[in-house]
DRENTOR-561353 format. One line per field, with one value per atom (N, C-alpha, C): chain; y, x, z; residue in three letters; atom name; residue number from 1. Coordinates in nm, 4 decimals, padded with zeros to 6 digits, m for minus. Layout:
N
chain: A;...
c2: Y;...
c1: X;...
c3: Z;...
resn: ALA;...
name: CA;...
resi: NUM;...
//
This chain:
138
chain: A;A;A;A;A;A;A;A;A;A;A;A;A;A;A;A;A;A;A;A;A;A;A;A;A;A;A;A;A;A;A;A;A;A;A;A;A;A;A;A;A;A;A;A;A;A;A;A;A;A;A;A;A;A;A;A;A;A;A;A;A;A;A;A;A;A;A;A;A;A;A;A;A;A;A;A;A;A;A;A;A;A;A;A;A;A;A;A;A;A;A;A;A;A;A;A;A;A;A;A;A;A;A;A;A;A;A;A;A;A;A;A;A;A;A;A;A;A;A;A;A;A;A;A;A;A;A;A;A;A;A;A;A;A;A;A;A;A;A;A;A;A;A;A;A;A;A;A;A;A;A;A;A;A;A;A;A;A;A;A;A;A;A;A;A;A;A;A;A;A;A;A;A;A;A;A;A;A;A;A;A;A;A;A;A;A;A;A;A;A;A;A;A;A;A;A;A;A;A;A;A;A;A;A;A;A;A;A;A;A;A;A;A;A;A;A;A;A;A;A;A;A;A;A;A;A;A;A;A;A;A;A;A;A;A;A;A;A;A;A;A;A;A;A;A;A;A;A;A;A;A;A;A;A;A;A;A;A;A;A;A;A;A;A;A;A;A;A;A;A;A;A;A;A;A;A;A;A;A;A;A;A;A;A;A;A;A;A;A;A;A;A;A;A;A;A;A;A;A;A;A;A;A;A;A;A;A;A;A;A;A;A;A;A;A;A;A;A;A;A;A;A;A;A;A;A;A;A;A;A;A;A;A;A;A;A;A;A;A;A;A;A;A;A;A;A;A;A;A;A;A;A;A;A;A;A;A;A;A;A;A;A;A;A;A;A;A;A;A;A;A;A;A;A;A;A;A;A;A;A;A;A;A;A;A;A;A;A;A;A;A;A;A;A;A;A;A;A;A;A;A;A;A;A;A;A;A;A;A;A;A;A;A;A
c2: m01.3186;m01.2059;m01.2023;m01.1789;m01.1667;m01.0178;m00.9614;m00.8181;m00.7890;m00.6729;m00.6300;m00.5051;m00.4630;m00.3411;m00.2197;m00.2284;m00.1165;m00.1088;m00.2128;m00.2101;m00.1392;m00.1163;m00.0411;00.1065;00.1751;00.3119;00.4077;00.5350;00.6409;00.6860;00.7168;00.7763;00.9065;01.0158;01.1426;01.1491;01.1593;01.1635;01.3077;01.3239;01.4557;01.5326;01.6586;01.7427;01.8737;01.9062;02.0349;02.1208;02.2424;02.3341;02.4315;02.4399;02.5341;02.6136;02.7353;02.8135;02.7407;02.6579;02.5859;02.4510;02.4179;02.2928;02.2225;02.1231;02.0482;01.9263;01.8778;01.7603;01.6705;01.5420;01.4409;01.3296;01.2833;01.1708;01.0658;00.9441;00.8316;00.7506;00.7247;00.6341;00.5101;00.3918;00.2700;00.2688;00.2137;00.2020;00.3366;00.4450;00.5781;00.6355;00.6526;00.7078;00.6003;00.4793;00.3629;00.2592;00.1767;00.0857;m00.0470;m00.0451;m00.1671;m00.1324;m00.2311;m00.2194;m00.2205;m00.1369;m00.1331;m00.2198;m00.3244;m00.4160;m00.3999;m00.3342;m00.3202;m00.1946;m00.1263;m00.0085;m00.0283;m00.0053;m00.0103;00.0899;00.1227;00.2148;00.1811;00.2106;00.1895;00.3255;00.3366;00.4636;00.4359;00.5399;00.5264;00.4241;00.4266;00.3314;00.3831;00.3065;00.3528;00.3743;00.4708;00.4976;00.3720;00.3523;00.2374;00.1114;00.1093;m00.0089;m00.0095;m00.1275;m00.1401;m00.2159;m00.2022;m00.2673;m00.3412;m00.4233;m00.4968;m00.6164;m00.6199;m00.7321;m00.8578;m00.8439;m00.9579;m00.9260;m01.0259;m01.0095;m01.0701;m01.0367;m01.0942;m01.1723;m01.2772;m01.3557;m01.2863;m01.2285;m01.1699;m01.0249;m00.9812;m00.8505;m00.7362;m00.6362;m00.5097;m00.4172;m00.3308;m00.2334;m00.0953;00.0060;00.1454;00.1953;00.2310;00.2768;00.4283;00.4949;00.6411;00.6857;00.7851;00.8484;00.9530;00.9137;01.0060;01.1193;01.0927;01.1934;01.1538;01.2522;01.2241;01.1664;01.0879;01.0324;00.8985;00.8137;00.6858;00.6353;00.5359;00.4737;00.3392;00.3029;00.1695;00.1023;m00.0124;m00.0901;m00.2004;m00.1969;m00.2952;m00.3928;m00.5196;m00.6239;m00.7280;m00.7617;m00.8650;m00.9907;m01.0021;m01.1176;m01.0964;m00.9967;m00.9626;m00.8169;m00.7283;m00.5848;m00.5362;m00.4332;m00.3625;m00.2167;m00.1549;m00.0146;00.0469;00.1585;00.2284;00.3589;00.3814;00.5046;00.5747;00.7059;00.7874;00.8313;00.8076;00.8599;00.9701;01.0905;01.2028;01.3068;01.2705;01.3610;01.2836;01.3354;01.2602;01.2476;01.3114;01.2993;01.2126;01.1447;01.0534;00.9110;00.8181;00.6786;00.5929;00.4868;00.3914;00.2624;00.2240;00.0993;m00.0143;m00.1070;m00.2236;m00.3434;m00.4003;m00.5128;m00.6416;m00.7352;m00.8677;m00.9290;m01.0072;m01.0719;m00.9892;m00.8670;m00.7830;m00.7743;m00.8029;m00.7955;m00.6477;m00.6064;m00.4656;m00.4568;m00.3594;m00.3278;m00.1769;m00.1265;00.0163;00.0396;00.1491;00.1775;00.3279;00.3698;00.5102;00.6038;00.5652;00.6457;00.7725;00.8860;01.0096;01.0105;01.0958;01.1072;01.1455;01.0763;01.1069;01.0514;00.9635;00.9076;00.8198;00.8252;00.7349;00.6715;00.5380;00.4612;00.4072;00.4639;00.4256;00.3301;00.2184;00.1193;00.0901;00.1005;00.0612;m00.0713;m00.1736;m00.3081;m00.3607;m00.4391;m00.4946;m00.6165;m00.6734;m00.7941;m00.7768;m00.8466;m00.8547;m00.9350;m00.9355;m01.0091;m01.1587;m01.2217;m01.3662;m01.4093;m01.4744;m01.5133;m01.5959;m01.6738;m01.7571;m01.6742;m01.5468;m01.4597;m01.4033;m01.4096;m01.3525;m01.4508;m01.3971;m01.4714;m01.3933;m01.4508;m01.3780;m01.4214;m01.5325;m01.5830;m01.5540;m01.4881;m01.4443;m01.5604;m01.6689;m01.7846;m01.8465;m01.8531;m01.9016;m01.8089;m01.6792;m01.5802;m01.6037;m01.6266;m01.6493;m01.7736;m01.8800;m01.9987;m01.9695;m01.8888;m01.8488;m01.7723;m01.6789;m01.6001;m01.6901;m01.7941;m01.8857;m01.9599;m01.9810;m02.0571;m01.9734;m01.8401;m01.7543;m01.7643
c1: m01.5715;m01.5575;m01.4150;m01.4036;m01.2751;m01.2447;m01.1558;m01.1272;m01.0584;m01.0873;m01.0264;m00.9425;m00.8708;m00.7910;m00.8798;m01.0071;m01.0986;m01.1514;m01.1262;m01.1632;m01.0571;m00.9408;m00.8358;m00.8692;m00.8841;m00.9336;m00.8438;m00.8556;m00.7810;m00.8539;m00.7767;m00.8290;m00.7547;m00.8286;m00.7651;m00.7567;m00.6347;m00.6106;m00.6219;m00.6507;m00.6654;m00.5343;m00.5440;m00.4251;m00.4518;m00.3618;m00.3678;m00.2521;m00.2826;m00.1791;m00.1449;m00.0170;00.0352;00.1462;00.1722;00.2817;00.4164;00.4376;00.5647;00.5639;00.4568;00.4498;00.3177;00.2935;00.1681;00.1784;00.0627;00.0552;m00.0575;m00.0273;m00.1279;m00.1147;m00.2274;m00.2256;m00.3240;m00.3054;m00.3872;m00.4303;m00.5600;m00.6146;m00.6684;m00.6376;m00.6939;m00.8459;m00.9107;m01.0569;m01.1285;m01.0541;m01.1127;m01.0664;m00.9361;m00.8807;m00.8422;m00.8220;m00.7995;m00.9050;m00.9479;m01.0609;m01.0208;m00.9158;m00.8731;m00.7895;m00.7684;m00.6775;m00.5347;m00.4496;m00.3096;m00.2276;m00.1666;m00.0843;00.0649;00.0971;00.2380;00.2536;00.3659;00.4017;00.5450;00.5680;00.7046;00.7182;00.8425;00.8648;00.9931;00.9925;01.1070;01.1607;01.2926;01.3546;01.4919;01.5575;01.6860;01.6774;01.5673;01.5448;01.6158;01.7099;01.7840;01.6917;01.7274;01.6509;01.6365;01.5180;01.4922;01.4512;01.4642;01.4261;01.2755;01.2212;01.0808;01.0765;00.9660;00.9465;00.8135;00.7897;00.6636;00.6685;00.5763;00.5695;00.5195;00.4076;00.3473;00.2020;00.1328;m00.0038;m00.0095;m00.1150;m00.1395;m00.2699;m00.2745;m00.3977;m00.4967;m00.4491;m00.5379;m00.5078;m00.3857;m00.3414;m00.3909;m00.4502;m00.4836;m00.3644;m00.3408;m00.2340;m00.2837;m00.2331;m00.2518;m00.1123;m00.0939;00.0355;00.0302;00.1326;00.1380;00.2759;00.2796;00.4066;00.4354;00.5055;00.5348;00.6252;00.7042;00.7898;00.8100;00.8180;00.8414;00.7196;00.7468;00.6385;00.6813;00.5816;00.6029;00.4682;00.4743;00.3529;00.3309;00.2044;00.1677;00.0939;00.1464;00.0824;00.0017;m00.1292;m00.2223;m00.2616;m00.2755;m00.3042;m00.3926;m00.5059;m00.5926;m00.5960;m00.4993;m00.4943;m00.5690;m00.6574;m00.7319;m00.7054;m00.7209;m00.7044;m00.5771;m00.5183;m00.4067;m00.4457;m00.3980;m00.4269;m00.3028;m00.2565;m00.1414;m00.1888;m00.1507;m00.1900;m00.0638;m00.0692;00.0414;00.0155;00.1123;00.1071;00.2120;00.1696;00.2629;00.2222;00.1317;00.0883;00.0885;00.1547;00.1678;00.0381;m00.0677;m00.1968;m00.2951;m00.2454;m00.3288;m00.2769;m00.3674;m00.3297;m00.4056;m00.3417;m00.4054;m00.4296;m00.5556;m00.5922;m00.5823;m00.4907;m00.4748;m00.5379;m00.6354;m00.7105;m00.6283;m00.6548;m00.5936;m00.6376;m00.5493;m00.5822;m00.5512;m00.4957;m00.4567;m00.3042;m00.2445;m00.1000;m00.0619;00.0405;00.0828;00.2346;00.2808;00.4237;00.4383;00.5474;00.5755;00.6938;00.6871;00.7914;00.8018;00.9053;00.9194;00.9397;01.0217;01.0439;01.1216;01.0730;01.1484;01.2587;01.3556;01.4657;01.4121;01.4574;01.4152;01.2791;01.2230;01.0908;01.0944;00.9845;00.9627;00.8257;00.8239;00.7001;00.6617;00.5567;00.5075;00.3901;00.3924;00.2857;00.2286;00.0974;00.0230;m00.0432;m00.0213;m00.0691;m00.1624;m00.2601;m00.3596;m00.3098;m00.1964;m00.1425;00.0062;00.0556;00.1987;00.2603;00.3932;00.4602;00.4364;00.3925;00.3734;00.4014;00.5136;00.5558;00.4488;00.3696;00.2650;00.1527;00.1423;00.0388;00.0795;00.2066;00.2577;00.2451;00.2125;00.2205;00.3210;00.4396;00.5494;00.5742;00.5171;00.5329;00.4043;00.4170;00.2990;00.2147;00.2752;00.1975;00.1189;00.1806;00.1102;m00.0052;00.0166;m00.0886;m00.2084;m00.1821;m00.2925;m00.3726;m00.3057;m00.3770;m00.4585;m00.4023;m00.4732;m00.6017;m00.5907;m00.7071;m00.8168;m00.7783;m00.8769;m00.9519;m00.8855;m00.9464;m01.0410;m01.0386;m01.1262;m01.2711
c3: m00.1581;m00.2481;m00.3028;m00.4311;m00.4978;m00.5146;m00.4310;m00.4459;m00.5782;m00.6342;m00.7593;m00.7348;m00.8376;m00.8266;m00.7991;m00.8358;m00.8163;m00.6735;m00.5928;m00.4511;m00.3666;m00.4241;m00.3546;m00.3695;m00.2568;m00.2623;m00.1854;m00.2216;m00.1548;m00.0291;00.0708;00.1937;00.2170;00.2332;00.2680;00.4196;00.4690;00.6124;00.6606;00.7879;00.8466;00.8338;00.7900;00.7793;00.8511;00.9424;01.0116;00.9635;00.9229;00.8762;00.9881;01.0187;01.1163;01.0482;01.0937;01.0333;01.0360;01.1371;01.1489;01.0774;01.0076;00.9312;00.9496;00.8679;00.8707;00.9612;01.0048;01.0914;01.0429;01.0281;00.9967;01.0985;01.1508;01.2443;01.1963;01.2462;01.2010;01.3227;01.3342;01.4338;01.3630;01.4161;01.3554;01.3654;01.2657;01.2578;01.2550;01.2423;01.2257;01.0919;01.0762;00.9531;00.8528;00.9004;00.8146;00.8516;00.7570;00.7829;00.8475;00.9305;00.9979;01.1201;01.2053;01.3190;01.2663;01.3184;01.2750;01.3697;01.3149;01.3936;01.3642;01.2531;01.2146;01.1302;01.1496;01.0712;01.0234;00.8938;00.8421;00.7289;00.6966;00.5867;00.5128;00.3824;00.2947;00.2538;00.2446;00.2092;00.1474;00.0986;00.0289;m00.0847;m00.1560;m00.2651;m00.3900;m00.4440;m00.5627;m00.6824;m00.7656;m00.8871;m00.9715;m01.0261;m01.1120;m01.0388;m00.9078;m00.8304;m00.8041;m00.7823;m00.7420;m00.6097;m00.5401;m00.4115;m00.4158;m00.3173;m00.3105;m00.4027;m00.4979;m00.5904;m00.5224;m00.4504;m00.3824;m00.3484;m00.2984;m00.2492;m00.1093;m00.0376;00.0952;00.0925;00.1685;00.1815;00.2753;00.3848;00.4856;00.5207;00.5019;00.5493;00.4595;00.5233;00.4577;00.4747;00.3763;00.3882;00.3477;00.4172;00.3775;00.3404;00.2134;00.1637;00.1499;00.2048;00.2071;00.1584;00.0719;00.0347;00.1417;00.2476;00.3577;00.3108;00.2069;00.1452;m00.0007;m00.0882;m00.2288;m00.2986;m00.4011;m00.4830;m00.5415;m00.5670;m00.6343;m00.6839;m00.7708;m00.8229;m00.7549;m00.7408;m00.6950;m00.8099;m00.8522;m00.9582;m00.8914;m00.9127;m00.8566;m00.9666;m00.9302;m01.0285;m00.9611;m01.0236;m00.9671;m01.0541;m01.1437;m01.2323;m01.3621;m01.3658;m01.4869;m01.5234;m01.4248;m01.4454;m01.3772;m01.4374;m01.3752;m01.3622;m01.2551;m01.2290;m01.1661;m01.2190;m01.1638;m01.1023;m00.9759;m00.9071;m00.8574;m00.8553;m00.8085;m00.6652;m00.5797;m00.4432;m00.4327;m00.3975;m00.3891;m00.2851;m00.1960;m00.0891;00.0426;00.1452;00.2698;00.3498;00.3059;00.3741;00.2942;00.1905;00.1134;00.1298;00.1592;00.1732;00.0731;00.0279;m00.0635;00.0128;00.0271;00.0945;m00.0071;00.0178;m00.0687;00.0007;m00.0637;m00.0085;m00.0144;00.0775;00.0635;m00.0696;m00.1299;m00.2563;m00.3790;m00.3594;m00.4719;m00.4730;m00.5876;m00.6062;m00.6160;m00.5421;m00.5446;m00.5513;m00.6281;m00.6311;m00.6453;m00.5922;m00.5970;m00.6899;m00.7671;m00.8665;m00.8871;m00.9585;m00.9974;m00.8802;m00.7866;m00.6660;m00.6993;m00.6513;m00.6635;m00.5578;m00.5770;m00.4820;m00.3435;m00.2415;m00.1048;m00.0667;m00.1475;m00.1171;00.0073;00.0802;00.1925;00.1733;00.1643;00.1491;00.2865;00.3438;00.4760;00.4589;00.5330;00.5224;00.6612;00.6721;00.7920;00.7584;00.8401;00.8082;00.9159;00.8733;00.9658;01.0412;00.9980;01.0603;01.0861;01.1848;01.2046;01.0922;01.0853;00.9787;00.9946;00.8846;00.8791;00.7356;00.7156;00.5809;00.5096;00.5853;00.5235;00.4610;00.5005;00.4457;00.3087;00.2764;00.1518;00.0359;m00.0817;m00.2068;m00.2904;m00.3088;m00.3735;m00.5181;m00.5596;m00.6959;m00.7738;m00.8895;m00.9632;m01.0141;m01.0607;m01.1068;m00.9911;m00.8737;m00.7539;m00.7200;m00.7372;m00.7130;m00.8049;m00.9331;m01.0271;m00.9887;m00.9441;m00.8982;m00.7732;m00.6835;m00.5621;m00.5997;m00.6952;m00.7368;m00.7927;m00.8664;m00.9226;m00.8129;m00.6995;m00.5906;m00.5042;m00.5226;m00.4402;m00.4830
resn: MET;MET;MET;LYS;LYS;LYS;PRO;PRO;PRO;THR;THR;THR;VAL;VAL;VAL;PHE;PHE;PHE;ASP;ASP;ASP;SER;SER;SER;SER;SER;SER;PHE;PHE;PHE;PHE;PHE;PHE;GLU;GLU;GLU;LEU;LEU;LEU;THR;THR;THR;LYS;LYS;LYS;PHE;PHE;PHE;HIS;HIS;HIS;TYR;TYR;TYR;PRO;PRO;PRO;GLU;GLU;GLU;GLY;GLY;GLY;ASN;ASN;ASN;LEU;LEU;LEU;THR;THR;THR;TYR;TYR;TYR;VAL;VAL;VAL;TYR;TYR;TYR;PRO;PRO;PRO;ASN;ASN;ASN;VAL;VAL;VAL;HIS;HIS;HIS;VAL;VAL;VAL;PRO;PRO;PRO;PHE;PHE;PHE;ASP;ASP;ASP;ILE;ILE;ILE;LYS;LYS;LYS;ARG;ARG;ARG;VAL;VAL;VAL;PHE;PHE;PHE;TYR;TYR;TYR;SER;SER;SER;TYR;TYR;TYR;ASP;ASP;ASP;ILE;ILE;ILE;PRO;PRO;PRO;GLY;GLY;GLY;GLY;GLY;GLY;GLU;GLU;GLU;SER;SER;SER;ARG;ARG;ARG;GLY;GLY;GLY;GLY;GLY;GLY;HIS;HIS;HIS;ALA;ALA;ALA;HIS;HIS;HIS;ARG;ARG;ARG;GLU;GLU;GLU;CYS;CYS;CYS;HIS;HIS;HIS;GLN;GLN;GLN;MET;MET;MET;ILE;ILE;ILE;ILE;ILE;ILE;ALA;ALA;ALA;ALA;ALA;ALA;SER;SER;SER;GLY;GLY;GLY;ALA;ALA;ALA;PHE;PHE;PHE;GLU;GLU;GLU;VAL;VAL;VAL;VAL;VAL;VAL;LEU;LEU;LEU;ASP;ASP;ASP;ASP;ASP;ASP;GLY;GLY;GLY;VAL;VAL;VAL;ASN;ASN;ASN;LYS;LYS;LYS;ARG;ARG;ARG;THR;THR;THR;VAL;VAL;VAL;LEU;LEU;LEU;LEU;LEU;LEU;ASN;ASN;ASN;ARG;ARG;ARG;PRO;PRO;PRO;TYR;TYR;TYR;MET;MET;MET;GLY;GLY;GLY;LEU;LEU;LEU;HIS;HIS;HIS;VAL;VAL;VAL;MET;MET;MET;PRO;PRO;PRO;GLY;GLY;GLY;VAL;VAL;VAL;TRP;TRP;TRP;ALA;ALA;ALA;SER;SER;SER;GLU;GLU;GLU;GLN;GLN;GLN;GLY;GLY;GLY;PHE;PHE;PHE;SER;SER;SER;SER;SER;SER;GLY;GLY;GLY;SER;SER;SER;ILE;ILE;ILE;CYS;CYS;CYS;LEU;LEU;LEU;VAL;VAL;VAL;LEU;LEU;LEU;ALA;ALA;ALA;SER;SER;SER;HIS;HIS;HIS;GLY;GLY;GLY;PHE;PHE;PHE;ASP;ASP;ASP;GLU;GLU;GLU;LYS;LYS;LYS;ASP;ASP;ASP;TYR;TYR;TYR;ILE;ILE;ILE;ARG;ARG;ARG;ASP;ASP;ASP;TYR;TYR;TYR;ASP;ASP;ASP;THR;THR;THR;TYR;TYR;TYR;LEU;LEU;LEU;LYS;LYS;LYS;TYR;TYR;TYR;ARG;ARG;ARG;GLU;GLU;GLU;SER;SER;SER;LEU;LEU;LEU
name: N;CA;C;N;CA;C;N;CA;C;N;CA;C;N;CA;C;N;CA;C;N;CA;C;N;CA;C;N;CA;C;N;CA;C;N;CA;C;N;CA;C;N;CA;C;N;CA;C;N;CA;C;N;CA;C;N;CA;C;N;CA;C;N;CA;C;N;CA;C;N;CA;C;N;CA;C;N;CA;C;N;CA;C;N;CA;C;N;CA;C;N;CA;C;N;CA;C;N;CA;C;N;CA;C;N;CA;C;N;CA;C;N;CA;C;N;CA;C;N;CA;C;N;CA;C;N;CA;C;N;CA;C;N;CA;C;N;CA;C;N;CA;C;N;CA;C;N;CA;C;N;CA;C;N;CA;C;N;CA;C;N;CA;C;N;CA;C;N;CA;C;N;CA;C;N;CA;C;N;CA;C;N;CA;C;N;CA;C;N;CA;C;N;CA;C;N;CA;C;N;CA;C;N;CA;C;N;CA;C;N;CA;C;N;CA;C;N;CA;C;N;CA;C;N;CA;C;N;CA;C;N;CA;C;N;CA;C;N;CA;C;N;CA;C;N;CA;C;N;CA;C;N;CA;C;N;CA;C;N;CA;C;N;CA;C;N;CA;C;N;CA;C;N;CA;C;N;CA;C;N;CA;C;N;CA;C;N;CA;C;N;CA;C;N;CA;C;N;CA;C;N;CA;C;N;CA;C;N;CA;C;N;CA;C;N;CA;C;N;CA;C;N;CA;C;N;CA;C;N;CA;C;N;CA;C;N;CA;C;N;CA;C;N;CA;C;N;CA;C;N;CA;C;N;CA;C;N;CA;C;N;CA;C;N;CA;C;N;CA;C;N;CA;C;N;CA;C;N;CA;C;N;CA;C;N;CA;C;N;CA;C;N;CA;C;N;CA;C;N;CA;C;N;CA;C;N;CA;C;N;CA;C;N;CA;C;N;CA;C;N;CA;C;N;CA;C;N;CA;C;N;CA;C;N;CA;C;N;CA;C;N;CA;C;N;CA;C;N;CA;C;N;CA;C;N;CA;C;N;CA;C;N;CA;C;N;CA;C;N;CA;C;N;CA;C;N;CA;C;N;CA;C
resi: 1;1;1;2;2;2;3;3;3;4;4;4;5;5;5;6;6;6;7;7;7;8;8;8;9;9;9;10;10;10;11;11;11;12;12;12;13;13;13;14;14;14;15;15;15;16;16;16;17;17;17;18;18;18;19;19;19;20;20;20;21;21;21;22;22;22;23;23;23;24;24;24;25;25;25;26;26;26;27;27;27;28;28;28;29;29;29;30;30;30;31;31;31;32;32;32;33;33;33;34;34;34;35;35;35;36;36;36;37;37;37;38;38;38;39;39;39;40;40;40;41;41;41;42;42;42;43;43;43;44;44;44;45;45;45;46;46;46;47;47;47;48;48;48;49;49;49;50;50;50;51;51;51;52;52;52;53;53;53;54;54;54;55;55;55;56;56;56;57;57;57;58;58;58;59;59;59;60;60;60;61;61;61;62;62;62;63;63;63;64;64;64;65;65;65;66;66;66;67;67;67;68;68;68;69;69;69;70;70;70;71;71;71;72;72;72;73;73;73;74;74;74;75;75;75;76;76;76;77;77;77;78;78;78;79;79;79;80;80;80;81;81;81;82;82;82;83;83;83;84;84;84;85;85;85;86;86;86;87;87;87;88;88;88;89;89;89;90;90;90;91;91;91;92;92;92;93;93;93;94;94;94;95;95;95;96;96;96;97;97;97;98;98;98;99;99;99;100;100;100;101;101;101;102;102;102;103;103;103;104;104;104;105;105;105;106;106;106;107;107;107;108;108;108;109;109;109;110;110;110;111;111;111;112;112;112;113;113;113;114;114;114;115;115;115;116;116;116;117;117;117;118;118;118;119;119;119;120;120;120;121;121;121;122;122;122;123;123;123;124;124;124;125;125;125;126;126;126;127;127;127;128;128;128;129;129;129;130;130;130;131;131;131;132;132;132;133;133;133;134;134;134;135;135;135;136;136;136;137;137;137;138;138;138
//
């Protein structure tokens, strides 16, 4: 199967409201559709900078705006789709084989990523022309 930008979907995570603040928690294979093997986050991103700009061969990712807001640009080599993340209880599931980059970070943004695999440089496709050839081979 060749995943497309339309296979990347939003997941509303559980949110509990308390007078002292809200709480959201995540269980693998319950709130996200995969086992979580790695968690990382980006922050203090200067205005005008973008992050990501790659695809994965096997790794699924759930991208969450833990604070602030930013856009995720999804690209499958044919279609492009831009989505806004601006709620800490909403996650975007990015399928393997879809090119993703984050842009337009608001001040104080935190981009939280839950990943199905540990870091493996061989899983990354960082060159767009190489990505297009990879997509043709699927």
